[in-house]
Backbone as numpy.savetxt, mean C-alpha at the origin, in Angstrom:
# Nx Ny Nz CAx CAy CAz Cx Cy Cz
-1.69 -18.02 10.81 -1.31 -16.64 10.53 0.08 -16.38 11.10
0.91 -15.75 10.32 2.28 -15.46 10.75 2.28 -14.35 11.81
3.23 -14.44 12.69 3.39 -13.41 13.71 3.95 -12.14 13.07
3.34 -11.02 13.40 3.83 -9.73 12.91 4.82 -9.19 13.95
6.02 -8.86 13.52 7.01 -8.34 14.49 6.51 -7.06 15.16
6.87 -6.91 16.40 6.54 -5.67 17.10 7.61 -4.63 16.77
7.27 -3.38 16.98 8.23 -2.31 16.77 8.48 -1.94 15.33
7.58 -2.34 14.43 7.74 -1.96 13.03 7.51 -0.46 12.86
8.18 0.13 11.90 8.01 1.55 11.59 6.98 1.65 10.46
5.73 1.89 10.82 4.64 1.96 9.85 4.64 3.31 9.15
4.57 3.29 7.84 4.57 4.50 7.02 3.17 4.65 6.43
2.54 5.77 6.71 1.17 6.01 6.24 1.16 6.60 4.84
0.38 6.00 3.97 0.22 6.49 2.60 -1.05 7.34 2.55
-0.92 8.58 2.97 -2.04 9.52 2.97 -1.68 10.70 2.10
-2.68 11.36 1.53 -2.38 12.56 0.75 -1.64 13.59 1.60
-0.78 14.34 0.95 0.01 15.35 1.65 -0.91 16.31 2.41
-0.58 16.57 3.66 -1.34 17.48 4.48 -2.53 16.86 5.21
-2.81 15.58 4.97 -3.92 14.90 5.63 -3.44 14.30 6.95
-4.07 14.70 8.04 -3.70 14.18 9.35 -4.80 13.32 9.95
-5.97 13.32 9.34 -7.12 12.63 9.90 -6.94 11.13 9.99
-7.96 10.46 10.51 -7.88 9.03 10.76 -7.95 8.17 9.50
-8.25 8.76 8.39 -8.30 7.97 7.15 -9.67 7.40 6.88
-9.75 6.19 6.45 -8.74 5.15 6.53 -7.64 5.30 5.48
-6.43 5.01 5.91 -5.26 5.05 5.04 -4.58 3.69 5.06
-3.80 3.45 4.03 -2.98 2.25 3.99 -1.64 2.57 4.65
-1.13 1.63 5.42 0.19 1.78 6.04 1.06 0.60 5.61
2.34 0.85 5.48 3.29 -0.18 5.07 4.47 -0.17 6.04
4.99 -1.37 6.31 6.18 -1.51 7.15 7.08 -2.57 6.54
8.36 -2.25 6.47 9.35 -3.19 5.98 9.96 -3.88 7.19
9.80 -5.20 7.23 10.25 -5.96 8.39 11.48 -6.79 8.09
11.85 -7.60 9.07 13.01 -8.47 8.87 12.70 -9.56 7.83
13.73 -10.21 7.39 13.63 -11.32 6.43 13.00 -10.90 5.11
13.20 -9.63 4.72 12.70 -9.14 3.43 11.18 -9.17 3.33
10.48 -9.09 4.46 9.02 -9.10 4.45 8.47 -7.68 4.45
7.33 -7.52 3.78 6.64 -6.23 3.70 5.25 -6.45 4.26
4.85 -5.58 5.20 3.57 -5.71 5.88 2.69 -4.52 5.50
1.42 -4.80 5.22 0.45 -3.77 4.85 -0.76 -3.88 5.75
-1.34 -2.73 6.10 -2.56 -2.72 6.90 -3.34 -1.45 6.60
-4.57 -1.44 7.02 -5.41 -0.26 6.89 -5.60 0.33 8.28
-5.56 1.65 8.38 -5.64 2.29 9.69 -6.95 1.97 10.41
-8.01 1.68 9.68 -9.28 1.38 10.33 -9.33 -0.05 10.88
-8.37 -0.89 10.52 -8.32 -2.28 11.00 -6.86 -2.71 11.14
-6.12 -2.09 12.07 -4.67 -2.32 12.15 -4.27 -3.74 12.55
-5.19 -4.53 13.08 -4.85 -5.90 13.45 -4.87 -6.83 12.25
-5.48 -6.41 11.15 -5.56 -7.20 9.93 -4.38 -6.81 9.03
-3.33 -7.60 9.06 -2.09 -7.28 8.35 -1.87 -8.29 7.23
-1.57 -7.78 6.06 -1.23 -8.61 4.91 0.29 -8.56 4.76
0.90 -9.71 4.56 2.35 -9.78 4.45 2.75 -10.37 3.10
3.74 -9.77 2.49 4.31 -10.27 1.25 5.82 -10.16 1.36
6.51 -10.49 0.30 7.98 -10.34 0.36 8.40 -9.14 -0.49
9.64 -8.74 -0.33 10.13 -7.53 -0.98 10.13 -7.65 -2.51
10.44 -8.83 -3.02 10.46 -9.03 -4.47 9.07 -8.80 -5.07
8.05 -9.34 -4.44 6.67 -9.15 -4.93 6.24 -7.70 -4.76
6.62 -7.08 -3.65 6.27 -5.68 -3.42 6.91 -4.79 -4.49
8.17 -5.01 -4.78 8.86 -4.22 -5.79 8.20 -4.39 -7.16
7.78 -5.62 -7.49 7.09 -5.87 -8.77 5.76 -5.13 -8.80
5.04 -5.11 -7.68 3.77 -4.37 -7.59 4.00 -2.88 -7.81
4.99 -2.32 -7.15 5.30 -0.88 -7.29 5.63 -0.55 -8.74
6.43 -1.38 -9.38 6.75 -1.15 -10.79 5.49 -1.20 -11.65
4.58 -2.11 -11.33 3.32 -2.20 -12.07 2.46 -0.96 -11.89
2.42 -0.43 -10.67 1.67 0.81 -10.42 2.28 1.95 -11.22
3.59 2.06 -11.18 4.27 3.13 -11.91 4.05 3.02 -13.42
3.90 1.80 -13.91 3.70 1.58 -15.35 2.23 1.71 -15.76
1.35 1.95 -14.79 -0.07 2.12 -15.10 -0.85 0.83 -15.27
-0.27 -0.30 -14.83 -0.93 -1.59 -15.01 -2.23 -1.74 -14.23
-2.45 -0.90 -13.24 -3.64 -1.02 -12.40 -4.59 0.16 -12.55
-4.33 1.02 -13.53 -5.15 2.22 -13.71 -6.63 1.88 -13.92
-6.90 0.74 -14.54 -8.30 0.38 -14.81 -9.09 0.19 -13.52
-8.43 -0.14 -12.40 -9.14 -0.29 -11.13 -9.68 1.05 -10.64
-8.99 2.12 -10.97 -9.40 3.46 -10.53 -10.07 4.25 -11.65
-10.32 3.60 -12.78 -10.94 4.30 -13.90 -10.02 5.29 -14.57
-8.72 5.15 -14.38 -7.76 6.10 -14.94 -7.44 5.83 -16.40
-7.88 4.69 -16.92 -7.58 4.37 -18.31 -8.76 4.64 -19.23
-9.77 5.37 -18.74 -10.95 5.67 -19.53 -10.64 6.82 -20.49
-10.78 6.61 -21.81 -10.38 7.64 -22.78 -11.22 8.92 -22.73
-12.43 8.88 -22.18 -13.27 10.07 -22.18 -13.06 10.93 -20.93
-12.04 10.64 -20.15 -11.76 11.49 -18.99 -11.14 12.78 -19.48
-11.58 13.93 -18.95 -11.05 15.22 -19.42 -9.57 15.44 -19.12
-9.01 14.74 -18.13 -7.61 14.96 -17.79 -6.67 14.07 -18.58
-7.16 13.36 -19.57 -6.29 12.48 -20.35 -6.14 12.97 -21.77
């Protein structure tokens, strides 16, 4: 397992106005173009990827490529 740098600036992805313990996903951009992800309920378990893969993932989310995981692509949803 790779060493996670200390002193990372973790950014919490929580709904606006939510201050509770979550669990929420947190992200930190580290040195060497690495991106670190963790869940607030298990902060010692960190997943690391690189910036190029992270950017591709973000573009996929924005394009709706993962909507099926959340049931957002179901045609009978009233909000669609």
